[in-house]
N, C-alpha and C positions, 0 to 999 in steps of 0.2 A: 029325477036325474036321468042321464043318458049313458048308455053303454059306451065305453071308450074304444071298443073294438068294432062294433057294428053300427053304433049310432042310434040304436033302438031305445025308446023311452021305457024305463023300468022303475019299479017302486024304490024308494030311498032305502039303501042298505042291502038290497037284494042282489042276487047274481043273475046275469043275463043267461038266457037259454042257449045263446050261441057258444058260450064257454062249455056248457054241459054237453053239447053236441060235438065239440072239437076234441074234448079229452074224456077218456073213459072214467067211470066212477071207480074209486079205489076198492069198493066192496064188490064190484062185478067180477065174474070169472076172468081168468087170464086170457081166455080165448076171445073176449070181447074186442072188437075192432073199432077204429075211428069211423065216424059217419062222414067225415070230410077229410079227404086225402089230398095233400098238396101235390101239385104237378111235379114230376121228376125233373123237369127242366126249369123249375121256378127260379132257380138260382140266377139264371140269366134272363128271366122273363120280367120285363119292366111292368107289364100290365098286372101281373100277379102281385108285385110289391106295391102297386097302387090300390089294391083292394082295401076295404075298410079296416080289416083286422091288422093291416100293416100301415095304418095312417101315421104319418110323421117320420117314416123310414124311407130310405132310398136303396135301390138295388145295388149291391156291392159290385165293384168293377164295371159299373154301368157306363162310365166315360173315362177311358184310360188315356185319351188324347191330351197332350200337354196344353195348358192354357197359355196363350200369348196375349198380353195386355195391349191396348192401343198404342201406348208409348213404345213398347217393345217392338211392335210391328212397324212403327214409324222409323225406328232406328235401323231395323233390317232393310227397309225400303231404301233408305239413304245409302247404306253401305253396299248394297248390290246395284246401285245406279251407275251409269257411265261416268259420273263425276269421280267416284272412288276408283274406278278402273284407270282413268286418266292419271289420277294422283299416284297410283301404284306404278304405272309406267314411268312417270316423271321421277319418282324417288329412285327407281332402278337406274334410269339414265343418268341421274345426278351422281350416283355412286360410281358408275362406269366411267364417266367423264373425269371425275376426281381422281380415279385410279390412273387413267391415261395421262392426265395433265400433270399431276404432282407425284405420281408413283407412290402413293400412300394408300393405306387400307384403313378406312374409317369403320372400326368395328361397330360402334354405336349406330351409325347410319345403316349398316348391313342388317343389324338386328331389328331396327325400326322398319326397314323395308319388308323383311320377312313377316313381322307382326302385322303390317298393313295388308299384305297379300293373304294372310290367314283370315283376317277379318272379312275381306272381300269374298274369299272362297266359302267360308262358313255361312255367310249371309244368303247364299243361293240355295241352301237346304230348306225346301218348302215345308210348312206345317211343323217345324221343329224349332225350339228355342235357339237363339244365337249362341254358339260356342264362344266362351270368353277367353280362350287361350291367347288369341291375338291381342286382346285388350290388356291382359295380364303382362304380356311381353312389353307393351308400351309403358305400362306402369313401372316396371323394373328399370327400363331404359331412362325414364324421367328421373328416377331416384339417383341413378348413376350420374346423369348429367348435372344434377343439383350438387352432388358431392364434388365433381370436378370444377363446377362453377365457383364454389366457395373456396376451393384450394387455389384456383387461378387468381381470384380476387385477393386473397391473402398475400400471395407471392408478389404480384404486381404492386400492391399497396406498399409493401415493405420497400420495394425498389424505388418507387416514386418518393416516398418519405426520405429515403437515404439520399437521393439526388437533390432533394430540396434543402437538406440541412447538413450536408457535407460539402462546403463550398470550395475547398482547396482543390481537390481532384477535379471537380466539375469545371471550375474556372480555368484550370490548366488545359482541360480538353477543349473548352470553348476558345481559348487563346490559340491553340494549335489549328483548330478549324478556321478561325478568323484569318490566320496567317496564310493558310492554304487557299482559302477563297479569294483573298485580296490579291494573291500572286496570279492565280489561274483565271479568275473571273472578274478581277478589279471590283470587288464588292467589299465594302467596309461596314462592319457591324459593331456598334458600341453596346456594351453590356455592363451590368453591375450585379453584385450578389443579390441585392434586394429584388432586382428584376427577375432573376432566375428562380428565386424563392417564390415569388408571386405566380410565375408561370406554372411551376410544379404544384403549387397549392391549388390553383384552378384546375389543373389536370387531375389532381386527386379527387376533387369534388365531382368533376364530370364522370370520372371512372366509377365513383361510388354510386352516382345516380344511375349509370348504365347497369351496374351490378344489381341494384335494387329492382330495376325494371325487369331484367332478365330473370331474377329470382321470383318475382311475382308472376311473371309469365309461366315459369316452370310449375309453380304451385297451382295456378289456375288450370293449366292444361292437365295436370295429374288429377285434380278434383273432377274435371270433366270426364276423364277416363274412369274414375271410380263411380261417378254417377251412372255412366253407361253400363258398367259392370253390374251394379246393384239393380238397375232397371231390368236388364235382360234376365236376371236371376229371380225376378218378381219379389225383390226385397225393397224395403224402404230406403231410398237413396240417402247416403250420409252427407252428401254435398249438393249444391245447386249447380246447374249447368250454366256456365258463364260464357259470354260472347267476347270477353277480353282477349283470349288467345287468337280469335279471328282478327281482332283489331291489330294485334301485334304482328300477325302474319301479313296483313295488308301493308303495314309499315315496312316490313322486311322486303316485300315485293317492290315497293316504291324505291327503297334504298338500292336494291339490286338492279332495278331498271335504270336508275340514275347512274349507278356505277358503270353499267354497260355503255351508256351514252358517253360518259366521261372517258372511258377506256379508249373508245375509237377517236374521240376528239383530240386527246392528248397523246395518241400513239406515236406520232412523228417526233414531237418535242421530247417525249420520254425516252425514246430510243436514242435521239441525238445527245441528250444529257448523259445517259448511261454509257454510251460509246466514248464520249469525251472524258468522263470521270475515270472509267476503267483503263482507257489507254494512257491517260496522264499518270495514273497510279503505277501502271506497268513501266512506263519510261523512267519514273523516279526510282523504282526498284532496280532497273537495269543500270542506272547511273551510280546508285549507291553500292551495288554489288559488282559493278564492272563486268556485267555479262549481257548477252543479247538473247532475247527470247524469239525474235523474228515472228511475232504474233500480234495481230491487231484484232480487237473486239469489234464485232459488227452485230448489234442487236436488231432483231426483226420481230414483228408482231406475230404472236401465236394465236391461232384461231381456236384452239382448244379452250383457252381461258375464257374468252367471251362466250363460247358455246356453253360452258359450265355455268357462267353467271346467268345466261338467259334461261337455262333449264332450272336453276335454283329459284329464279324469280317466278317462273311459271308454276313450280311446285308449291311455293308459298301462296300464290294466288288461288290455286285449286284447293289447297288445304283450308284457306280462309273461307272459301265458298262452302265447303263441306261443314265447317263449324257453324256458319250462319244458317245453313239449311237444316242442320240438326236442331239448332235452337228454335227455328220457326216450326218445324214439325212437332217437336216436343210440346211447345206451347199450344198448338192446335189440338193435340191429343188431350192435354189437360182441360181445355175448354169444352171439348166434346164429352 
């Protein structure tokens, strides 16, 4: 047999001499000392713990540097890239333009922007794991958005169903609109109850499909955030990283870009229609109330609205690129 401490070959069942040298005999006087004294700095001495008597053990606190997996490093590289910086700037500009154009404060957009800036800032800390505070903020925001999405779907669905199956009030409204349009614009529109029911039924189906699409987008995006959070914590991911949010963002970019083009093409016609409609309505109010407002509507094209549409489109484009880049880098890390 061989000694498990020094590797020396010894007779079966006997004790190696290295153990007798390392520890004093119990029958020896108390003044007997060790023949082998460990180094006082052996606690931090890697070579000492590699000696034969410590075979199979590693020096404590030998490597206190946090370990970063290849996928973790890939995620950090993407988040500290210029792509993420541009996305942060676009998110901030989108919020500011929305505030100037509509005088509204989108709390969820503010929180999302802060979370994205935190992710970008924390990713620049070298040789340290990525702080997950920004990712957790996004996860909470997505839960809030999901709740609002379900509430809006329920309210709008009730309204559509009510309009489809309460014909009396709806027909009266359509009759008044037909009378107004035929007088002012010489436009005759024939309708029946079955036609309106079919229109609102189709509208309900389209609205439901849109809701399911947005719900799946929200769930997929949150699963991606949870995947990133688990990965940077060196935990086993609970979900897979999906490219579907990137596809949805690209569709949003195409829609916003198309809306921007249509906005400029129809600007004159839209302003002319709104001017005609509002001024005609005001004249009717003046005639019925026997008063004079001495005011004429003159609609003009606002440049803040198309600017916000353009920034929103660019934001979705860069967000989609980040999603696809993350997906590609994570796959490369898995292969390596």
